[in-house]
Structure formats: structure tokens, C-alpha cells
C-alpha positions as MATLAB code, in Angstrom:
seq = 'MAAPHTGTWPSIDPWLWSSTAGQVMAASVAGPKALATLQAARLRALLGHARDASAYFRGLLRDVDPATVALQDLPVTHKRDLLAHFDEWVTDPALRLGELQAFMGRGECIGGAYQERYTVWQSSGSSGEPGVFVQDPPAMAVYDALESQRRLWSVRRWLDPWCMGERIVFVGATDGHYASVVSMRRLRRLNGLLAAHLHDVSFLQPTAALVAQLNTLAPTVITTYPSAAVLLADEYRAGRLRCRPREVWTGGESLTPTMRGCIEQAFGCTVVNSFGASEFLALASQCRAGRLHLNCDWAILESVDEHGRPVPEGCLGATSLLTNLANRVQPLIRYDLGDRIAVHTRGCECGSSLPVIEVHGRHDDTLHLAPAGGKPVSLLPLAVCAVLEEEAGLVDFQVVQCGPAELDVLIGRDDSPAHVASQRAVDALGRYLARMGAAGVRVSCHEGRPLQHGPGGKVQRVVALGATRAADVRRRT';
ca = [
     -10.912   26.450   -3.372;
      -7.767   27.147   -1.390;
      -4.666   27.093   -3.564;
      -2.786   23.798   -3.169;
       0.610   24.229   -1.576;
       3.426   22.696   -3.610;
       6.499   24.300   -2.039;
       8.333   23.491    1.169;
       6.270   21.563    3.679;
       5.366   23.502    6.825;
       7.817   22.847    9.651;
       7.168   19.849   11.864;
       5.560   20.739   15.186;
       8.318   19.592   17.593;
       5.909   19.161   20.502;
       3.522   17.007   18.469;
       6.376   14.936   17.040;
       8.106   14.369   20.369;
       4.918   13.611   22.314;
       3.735   11.115   19.690;
       7.152    9.471   19.532;
       7.125    9.196   23.314;
       3.716    7.493   23.263;
       4.887    4.998   20.630;
       8.075    4.314   22.582;
       6.159    3.666   25.805;
       3.642    1.369   24.117;
       6.445   -0.609   22.465;
       7.457   -2.013   25.857;
       3.974   -2.189   27.383;
       2.299   -5.439   28.358;
      -0.920   -6.856   26.858;
      -3.203   -5.312   29.518;
      -1.711   -1.850   29.143;
      -2.017   -2.069   25.346;
      -5.657   -3.155   25.617;
      -6.436   -0.257   27.968;
      -4.718    2.245   25.676;
      -6.510    0.880   22.602;
      -9.910    1.036   24.344;
      -9.391    4.653   25.401;
      -8.408    5.709   21.889;
     -11.378    3.838   20.411;
     -13.796    5.663   22.724;
     -12.268    8.990   21.724;
     -12.482    8.132   18.015;
     -16.125    7.057   18.220;
     -17.090   10.202   20.091;
     -15.279   12.434   17.611;
     -16.729   10.633   14.569;
     -20.262   10.900   15.957;
     -19.883   14.600   16.668;
     -17.867   15.790   13.652;
     -18.769   13.507   10.716;
     -22.258   13.812    9.263;
     -21.971   10.301    7.826;
     -20.995    8.680   11.115;
     -23.466   10.813   13.025;
     -26.142    8.757   11.316;
     -24.418    5.429   11.905;
     -23.558    6.113   15.545;
     -26.650    8.100   16.548;
     -27.756    5.603   19.207;
     -24.251    4.504   20.253;
     -22.614    5.257   23.591;
     -18.853    5.324   22.872;
     -18.112    4.480   26.504;
     -19.994    1.175   26.511;
     -20.460   -0.080   22.939;
     -18.537   -3.155   21.786;
     -16.684   -2.599   18.535;
     -18.114   -5.847   17.111;
     -21.641   -4.454   17.500;
     -20.946   -1.573   15.106;
     -21.743   -1.874   11.383;
     -19.086   -2.727    8.821;
     -18.191    0.140    6.483;
     -17.102   -0.163    2.861;
     -14.982    2.020    0.611;
     -17.664    2.401   -2.037;
     -20.232    3.753    0.446;
     -17.764    6.077    2.157;
     -16.542    7.541   -1.130;
     -20.130    8.069   -2.272;
     -20.624   10.250    0.831;
     -17.100   11.655    0.985;
     -18.011   15.250    1.792;
     -20.223   14.076    4.691;
     -17.679   11.472    5.818;
     -14.731   13.822    6.473;
     -14.755   15.942    9.619;
     -13.311   19.112    8.048;
     -15.971   20.870    5.926;
     -13.201   22.503    3.873;
     -12.384   19.104    2.324;
     -14.267   18.308   -0.891;
     -13.723   15.227   -3.010;
     -13.758   17.047   -6.342;
     -11.143   19.554   -5.205;
      -8.943   16.808   -3.773;
      -9.127   14.896   -7.049;
      -8.119   18.037   -8.929;
      -5.153   18.436   -6.574;
      -4.102   14.836   -7.206;
      -4.342   15.427  -10.936;
      -1.281   17.671  -10.713;
       2.005   15.786  -10.765;
       3.932   18.675   -9.241;
       1.779   18.370   -6.104;
       3.011   14.871   -5.229;
       4.377   15.135   -1.708;
       3.039   18.674   -1.287;
       0.583   19.787    1.381;
      -3.067   20.275    0.518;
      -4.406   23.512    2.005;
      -1.043   23.928    3.773;
      -1.985   21.126    6.176;
      -3.045   17.779    4.788;
      -1.158   14.865    3.270;
      -3.173   13.301    0.449;
      -2.744   10.047   -1.414;
      -4.780    7.621   -3.465;
      -5.103    3.870   -3.316;
      -4.529    1.692   -6.375;
      -8.047    0.273   -6.421;
      -6.905   -3.350   -6.040;
     -10.087   -4.109   -4.093;
     -12.226   -2.785   -6.955;
     -12.501    0.901   -6.103;
      -9.753    3.569   -5.968;
      -9.711    5.583   -2.767;
      -8.743    9.099   -1.727;
      -7.213    9.338    1.727;
      -6.427   12.486    3.715;
      -4.119   12.553    6.721;
      -3.864   15.441    9.165;
      -0.618   16.310   11.023;
      -1.426   14.196   14.127;
      -2.027   11.117   11.941;
       1.217   11.708   10.047;
       3.039   12.091   13.358;
       1.775    8.622   14.348;
       2.853    7.069   11.046;
       6.278    8.754   11.278;
       6.781    7.542   14.838;
       5.734    3.973   14.025;
       8.008    3.878   10.980;
      11.003    5.289   12.802;
      10.696    3.374   16.068;
       9.265    0.002   15.129;
      11.062   -0.741   11.897;
      13.717   -3.436   12.370;
      16.961   -1.473   12.576;
      20.477   -2.813   12.138;
      23.341   -1.742   14.398;
      24.432    0.569   11.592;
      21.040    2.283   11.683;
      21.209    2.942   15.396;
      24.532    4.710   14.763;
      22.941    6.710   11.932;
      19.234    7.171   12.823;
      18.679    9.931   10.254;
      20.151    7.800    7.422;
      22.610   10.529    6.538;
      25.125    7.885    5.473;
      22.631    6.075    3.239;
      21.278    6.441   -0.279;
      17.683    5.242   -0.139;
      15.878    4.600   -3.431;
      12.201    3.794   -3.797;
      11.371    1.735   -6.894;
       7.713    1.890   -7.900;
       5.037    4.017   -9.558;
       6.255    7.607   -9.249;
       3.764    9.573  -11.386;
       0.676    9.186   -9.187;
      -0.273   10.272   -5.677;
       0.356    6.834   -4.185;
       1.268    6.586   -0.508;
       4.823    5.315   -1.031;
       6.004    8.037   -3.399;
       4.053   10.761   -1.560;
       5.771    9.715    1.675;
       9.216    9.752    0.059;
       8.780   13.187   -1.496;
       7.213   14.561    1.666;
      10.369   13.605    3.575;
      12.491   15.325    0.958;
      10.433   18.512    1.369;
      10.610   18.327    5.146;
      14.364   17.936    5.415;
      16.637   19.592    2.884;
      19.693   17.780    4.242;
      17.982   14.413    3.876;
      16.684   15.206    0.380;
      20.033   14.351   -1.219;
      19.826   10.862    0.280;
      16.290   10.012   -0.897;
      15.382    9.157   -4.484;
      12.523    7.523   -6.354;
      12.789    5.593   -9.614;
       9.870    4.563  -11.808;
       9.402    0.912  -12.676;
       7.288    2.013  -15.678;
      10.342    1.838  -17.927;
      12.360   -0.928  -19.596;
      14.299   -3.024  -17.125;
      17.602   -1.980  -18.713;
      16.807    1.702  -18.090;
      15.718    0.964  -14.513;
      18.934   -0.943  -13.860;
      21.016    1.863  -15.385;
      19.443    4.410  -13.033;
      20.088    2.220  -10.006;
      23.694    1.664  -11.077;
      24.117    5.452  -11.217;
      22.427    6.099   -7.866;
      24.171    3.130   -6.165;
      21.588    2.802   -3.373;
      22.582    1.346   -0.037;
      18.880    0.745    0.710;
      16.234   -0.229   -1.850;
      12.601    0.066   -0.821;
      10.113   -1.563   -3.192;
       7.564   -4.323   -3.703;
       8.534   -7.991   -3.352;
       7.989   -8.737   -7.064;
      10.235   -5.812   -8.036;
      12.888   -6.881   -5.526;
      12.927  -10.379   -7.049;
      13.361   -8.877  -10.529;
      16.281   -6.764   -9.295;
      17.823   -9.805   -7.614;
      17.699  -11.624  -10.966;
      19.370   -8.632  -12.646;
      22.109   -8.656  -10.006;
      22.782  -12.357  -10.478;
      22.987  -11.774  -14.224;
      25.642   -9.106  -13.662;
      23.600   -6.239  -15.114;
      22.738   -4.627  -11.773;
      26.081   -3.741  -10.245;
      24.990   -1.940   -7.069;
      24.573   -4.125   -4.011;
      22.244   -2.718   -1.341;
      22.934   -3.360    2.303;
      19.217   -3.552    3.060;
      16.045   -4.194    1.037;
      12.744   -2.941    2.467;
       9.598   -4.543    1.039;
       5.870   -4.022    1.379;
       2.660   -3.679   -0.616;
       2.517   -7.317   -1.747;
       2.726  -10.732   -0.139;
       6.346  -11.695    0.538;
       6.698  -15.469    0.378;
       9.607  -17.346    2.002;
      10.828  -18.226   -1.504;
      10.840  -14.571   -2.535;
      12.648  -13.543    0.642;
      15.276  -16.242    0.112;
      15.791  -15.218   -3.515;
      16.403  -11.568   -2.561;
      18.602  -12.264    0.448;
      20.766  -14.827   -1.344;
      21.329  -12.565   -4.350;
      22.284   -9.420   -2.436;
      23.632  -11.030    0.715;
      21.606   -8.622    2.831;
      18.608   -8.554    5.135;
      15.084   -8.120    3.781;
      12.902   -6.066    6.133;
       9.217   -6.511    5.404;
       6.292   -4.398    6.571;
       2.544   -4.318    6.109;
       0.632   -1.145    5.447;
      -2.231    0.226    3.407;
      -3.402    3.524    2.034;
      -5.908    3.485    4.869;
      -3.152    3.134    7.507;
       0.411    3.524    6.358;
       2.224    1.527    9.053;
      -0.002   -1.327   10.170;
       2.666   -3.876   11.052;
       6.452   -4.113   11.247;
       8.825   -7.067   11.121;
      10.617   -8.071   14.314;
      14.025   -9.738   14.633;
      12.287  -13.133   14.617;
      10.906  -12.373   11.145;
       7.285  -11.961   12.224;
       4.926   -9.063   11.566;
       3.643   -7.288   14.687;
       0.419   -5.295   14.458;
       0.641   -1.749   15.811;
      -2.443   -2.359   17.919;
      -1.962    0.774   20.006;
      -3.034    2.815   16.954;
      -4.917    0.330   14.751;
      -7.485   -2.391   15.324;
      -7.559   -5.153   12.723;
     -10.298   -7.768   13.031;
     -10.045  -11.027   11.119;
     -13.598  -12.056   10.154;
     -15.378  -14.634    8.036;
     -17.524  -13.912    4.987;
     -20.429  -12.936    7.300;
     -18.365  -10.470    9.331;
     -18.035  -12.794   12.327;
     -14.700  -13.076   14.162;
     -12.609  -16.141   13.354;
     -10.683  -18.089   16.007;
      -7.169  -17.002   16.895;
      -4.622  -18.181   14.355;
      -7.238  -18.871   11.669;
      -7.272  -17.091    8.333;
     -10.361  -14.927    7.832;
     -12.213  -14.032    4.651;
     -11.353  -10.348    5.088;
     -10.146   -7.909    7.720;
     -11.823   -4.882    9.287;
      -9.672   -1.849   10.063;
     -10.341    0.785   12.691;
      -7.797    3.602   12.408;
      -7.307    5.199   15.826;
      -4.934    7.885   14.511;
      -6.870    9.615   11.728;
      -9.588   11.955   13.001;
     -10.178   13.882    9.760;
     -11.357   10.821    7.823;
     -12.668    8.263   10.328;
     -12.248    4.604    9.407;
     -14.292    2.365   11.693;
     -14.683   -1.361   10.976;
     -13.630   -0.628    7.407;
     -13.471   -3.638    5.080;
      -9.788   -3.648    4.122;
     -10.003   -6.750    1.934;
      -6.790   -8.451    3.094;
      -7.005  -11.884    4.659;
      -5.136  -12.151    7.935;
      -4.615  -14.495   10.868;
      -4.001  -12.944   14.292;
      -1.877  -14.584   16.991;
      -1.861  -13.162   20.508;
       0.574  -15.680   21.966;
       4.008  -14.360   22.822;
       6.771  -13.927   20.270;
      10.403  -14.818   20.965;
      11.354  -11.200   20.246;
       9.618  -10.255   23.513;
       7.059   -7.827   22.077;
       3.489   -7.892   23.376;
       2.151   -6.521   20.079;
       0.050   -9.208   18.332;
       1.618  -11.237   15.527;
      -0.271  -11.329   12.232;
       0.031  -13.369    9.066;
      -1.026  -11.463    5.973;
      -2.331  -12.846    2.696;
      -2.645   -9.652    0.706;
      -2.022   -8.666   -2.889;
      -0.604  -11.572   -4.841;
      -0.069  -10.889   -8.541;
       2.294  -12.521  -11.015;
       5.253  -11.090  -12.897;
       4.631  -11.552  -16.628;
       7.390  -13.149  -18.680;
       6.702  -12.449  -22.356;
       8.475  -13.784  -25.441;
       7.309  -11.765  -28.467;
       8.092  -13.305  -31.850;
      11.370  -11.988  -33.227;
      12.125  -10.063  -30.017;
      13.919  -10.548  -26.737;
      12.137  -11.918  -23.651;
      10.636   -9.197  -21.475;
       9.538   -9.296  -17.835;
       6.736   -6.984  -16.685;
       6.096   -6.222  -13.025;
       2.426   -6.687  -12.072;
       2.130   -3.357  -10.281;
       3.570   -1.574  -13.332;
       0.945   -3.171  -15.584;
      -1.787   -2.162  -13.120;
      -0.480    1.405  -12.923;
      -0.647    1.755  -16.717;
      -4.245    0.533  -16.901;
      -5.332    2.677  -13.946;
      -3.522    5.894  -14.836;
      -3.699    5.842  -18.648;
      -6.886    3.859  -19.281;
      -8.858    4.775  -16.166;
      -9.644    1.129  -15.392;
     -10.363   -0.189  -11.909;
     -12.388   -3.388  -12.322;
     -10.020   -5.492  -14.448;
      -7.780   -8.529  -14.646;
      -4.869   -9.198  -17.020;
      -4.436  -12.850  -17.990;
      -1.479  -14.130  -19.994;
      -2.809  -16.638  -22.517;
       0.380  -17.418  -24.417;
       4.036  -16.387  -24.708;
       2.933  -13.196  -26.518;
      -0.797  -12.950  -25.701;
      -2.572  -10.926  -23.034;
      -6.288  -10.748  -22.297;
      -7.665   -7.798  -20.318;
     -10.890   -8.850  -18.604;
     -13.275   -6.088  -17.471;
     -15.964   -6.918  -14.949;
     -18.509   -4.420  -16.272;
     -20.435   -4.761  -19.537;
     -21.843   -1.347  -20.449;
     -21.046    1.608  -22.677;
     -18.333    3.067  -20.384;
     -16.708   -0.383  -20.253;
     -16.602   -0.560  -24.065;
     -14.867    2.830  -24.211;
     -12.457    1.813  -21.437;
     -11.739   -1.405  -23.318;
     -10.278    0.467  -26.272;
      -8.326    2.780  -23.992;
      -6.889   -0.268  -22.248;
      -5.731   -1.849  -25.506;
      -4.125    1.417  -26.619;
      -2.456    2.158  -23.254;
      -1.138   -1.356  -22.783;
       0.056   -1.421  -26.373;
       2.042    1.777  -25.887;
       3.542    0.464  -22.654;
       4.517   -2.843  -24.258;
       6.203   -0.976  -27.115;
       8.219    1.099  -24.614;
       9.250   -2.079  -22.841;
      10.419   -3.753  -26.064;
       7.438   -6.089  -26.400;
       5.566   -4.503  -29.308;
       4.751   -7.926  -30.785;
       2.490   -8.950  -27.906;
      -1.197   -9.281  -28.819;
      -3.624   -7.538  -26.450;
      -7.354   -8.327  -26.389;
     -10.089   -6.895  -24.174;
     -13.276   -8.644  -23.014;
     -16.086   -6.974  -21.069;
     -18.489   -8.563  -18.629;
     -16.124  -11.338  -17.549;
     -15.914  -12.691  -13.989;
     -12.668  -11.785  -12.243;
     -10.824  -14.321  -10.105;
      -9.873  -13.530   -6.524;
      -6.372  -14.440   -5.428;
      -5.323  -16.118   -2.173;
      -5.382  -12.755   -0.392;
      -9.089  -12.271   -1.039;
      -8.625   -9.403   -3.495;
      -8.952   -9.744   -7.245;
      -5.762  -11.169   -8.671;
      -5.182   -8.458  -11.225;
      -2.262  -10.002  -13.142;
      -2.177  -13.749  -13.863;
       0.844  -15.275  -15.586;
       0.951  -18.097  -18.100;
       1.377  -21.535  -16.612;
      -0.196  -20.748  -13.241;
      -2.999  -23.113  -12.345;
      -5.222  -20.160  -11.540;
      -4.674  -18.812  -15.071;
      -6.140  -22.015  -16.460;
      -9.073  -21.634  -14.076;
      -9.723  -18.093  -15.316;
      -9.708  -19.184  -18.966;
     -12.111  -22.045  -18.285;
     -14.487  -19.662  -16.552;
     -14.401  -17.167  -19.423;
];
């Protein structure tokens, strides 16, 4: 196995960066026909490469002519099947799943290059299976260009495109190889001057400690998940969070109008939302009209019903199928992403020809606990999930709040490994609750229980007390 590189990231290829940025810039002002032509050409190239270089797709696409086949005629692919054939799926024979997992087991490698070339991150497993995703330099160049050129910038940002006058802080899970923290630390490795302006803060700590860190860092931009941004807005209104960001960037969860209003009213700033996934980091960006535009020049996202058939324009599908036109090392073709979306091709008042999408993705609840004899504690859903995934090794689970100080962890499986994981879950969650000041909360585990899917189509992994869906879960169990 080649030694994983954990030092300074290799220098950016200026030709690759500039040519990719130029392509993104040109497509940003292109019309619908030009975008469709560009997308079709990139799809043909992807299909030909996948058929020739991936043993897995060679079997799937054996009788396919990339020049004439309709995307809808190709089979749907699923994470579980692709991971089971990982070494045959990837197009670089030097990539092996076991070695990648060992690399991701090292905290000091977060944001470092694998084999001096690849960016590696893992997905959280919210769709029932954790993923391992590898990006080569051309794919990262696409993501960088989309992030830098299609994010909604203020006038201040145009005057300071490199954010040298900002202090940007990511609030989230910082101990795992998740895309958000890997991306932040990669940027710090790439640019020593920018490193002093980029920070990450773990939300796996008591809220008071999190707030204290933010007060010290005094970020001008906070990038986080909507549920965490709402929690920070509450802390600001209460006078405990004293820093006041000029921008809040959100992603990774559904952002409701109520959540947006709560954040904007508290901080008096703009909330800029985006939609991405571990499978494609920059799927859609918010325009000045507040809508999400799909980056269809580099990604195809089909909204389909439960049988994989396309749904009418503007209708919400049962799931979405992603085809990543940027990543050649790990082809994703009609990949079941799990998010429910509606696609609109009619024009947007912002003037962009990129399609508008509505996303119903991850939608978990913040837990508000009141342990006997203790102070009320709020737990972010993604923090709870990170504890159970990282410390207990759980994937197929759901946390249901049954009372002010009662939590049930439901595990879909009912076998010997599930029984072992059940005890690990109780121990890990117990330790986390103690750190958060909620040691009096009772935690129970139950195996072989059906898990409820949220409005986004994925399992709702954290269900708060008082929600109607929590009552539904308890009746079913």
C-alpha cells in the first residue's frame, strides 16, 4: 500500500483550474440548448470511460452504445451493490476499499491526499449504508469552480474573492472524514495564507463550550447545517453568543422557510443555502431569488417515482437518480441518491437557464431534553448520529424521544451483531449525554424495529418528543 500523504497538498495545476473555471463560467450564461448539448457530450464521454475502465460497469454497459443510448434506458445503481464491488467499480486499480478505510481511520489524514492524488471522504450513512467516495483532481477542480463561481456572493465578496478579510468557521462533525470538514482542511493545506482565515469547530461538545469557541474566533461567516444554525441563533438571542456573522452558509439538511427566517432575523444577515452530497459536493446553489439551481452542466439529477419512472415537471418524486459527469475515477451513473426532489425547467427571475429544484432531503429533529434535577439540554440531530456512527458503529438506526428524559434507539436488524451494537449504542450515547450535561437521560435499545422514513424519503434518524411522526413510530413499535 502506498503511504498516505498527510502533509502539504500538492500544488494546484493552474491549467486544470483555469480551464475548468472557464468552462463553468461559460456554462453559467449559456442557454438551455447549449446546456443540453454540453450535458449530452459529457454523458457520452462518461459512459464510454466507465465501460472501458471499470470492470463493474463493463458488465452493465456491455451492449450499450454511448453515442445513442438514452440515459433512462440504463439500469439504476445502488450504493450497497457498488460498495460490494468497490474494487471492480473504481477505474484506478491502485484503489482498494480496505486500504481506503484504513486511511480514513487516521484522524491526522483528514484533508490530506491519498496516494498523493486523491481526495477521500465518507458519507454519514443516512440512507442506510455509509459510503466511501474518491475524487480525482479533475473532479475537485469542478467542485472548486462550482463553489467559487455559482455561490451567491455579496458585493463585499466580489471585492474580496479570496475571503482574506473573513474568518470562516465550519460548525459540524470534525473527527471523521466527512466531505465538509475534509473540504475545509484541504483548503487550509492548499493555501497557507488562507489557513489563518478558516477554522472548524465540533458540535460534539456542550453548547456552552461551542459558543465559547465561536465567541473567541468571532467568525464573520458561519457555515453549518440548518439545525445547528437555528441553535446558534437561539444562543445569540439569549445573549450567550456574542459574535454576529455577516453571512451564514447552510447545507446538508432541509432548510425550511421558518428556519431561514429564524436565522436571518436573529443575526440580521443573509442565509445562503446550497445542496450537495458526498456523491457530488456542489449539486445546486442558491440564486438571488432564493431558489436552488442544479448544476446540470456537470450533474444529471432525475426525479423518479418508486418504480424508477420519471415524474412530471414540478412534481415531487420518490427518489432521485444522480449521474456525476465530473468524477471519472468512481463512476456514478443513475445512482439512487435517496433525496426527493422536484425539477422545474421554466425560467427563473434571476435569469439563469440552470434548472430550479426543490429538495426534500434529510429532515431530523433537534432533541430538547429535561433530565430530572438538571438543566435543559438541546442536542443537534447530526451530532447524535455522529456519536452512534463513529463510536457505536451503527448505520441502520433511529433515535426516538419518548419523554422529557427518555430516548429509544431503534435498530432495524435483529441478529447477533445487532445485539452487540445495541450495547455499544447505549454506552456511547450515555457517555455523550454525560458530556453534554444530560447524564440523567434514560437510553434504551430495541433491535428488529421498523424505521420510519421522513418527508425527504430517507430514514428520519432523530425524532423529537411531541412530533406527530414520533407518535406514529411508537405505535408501530
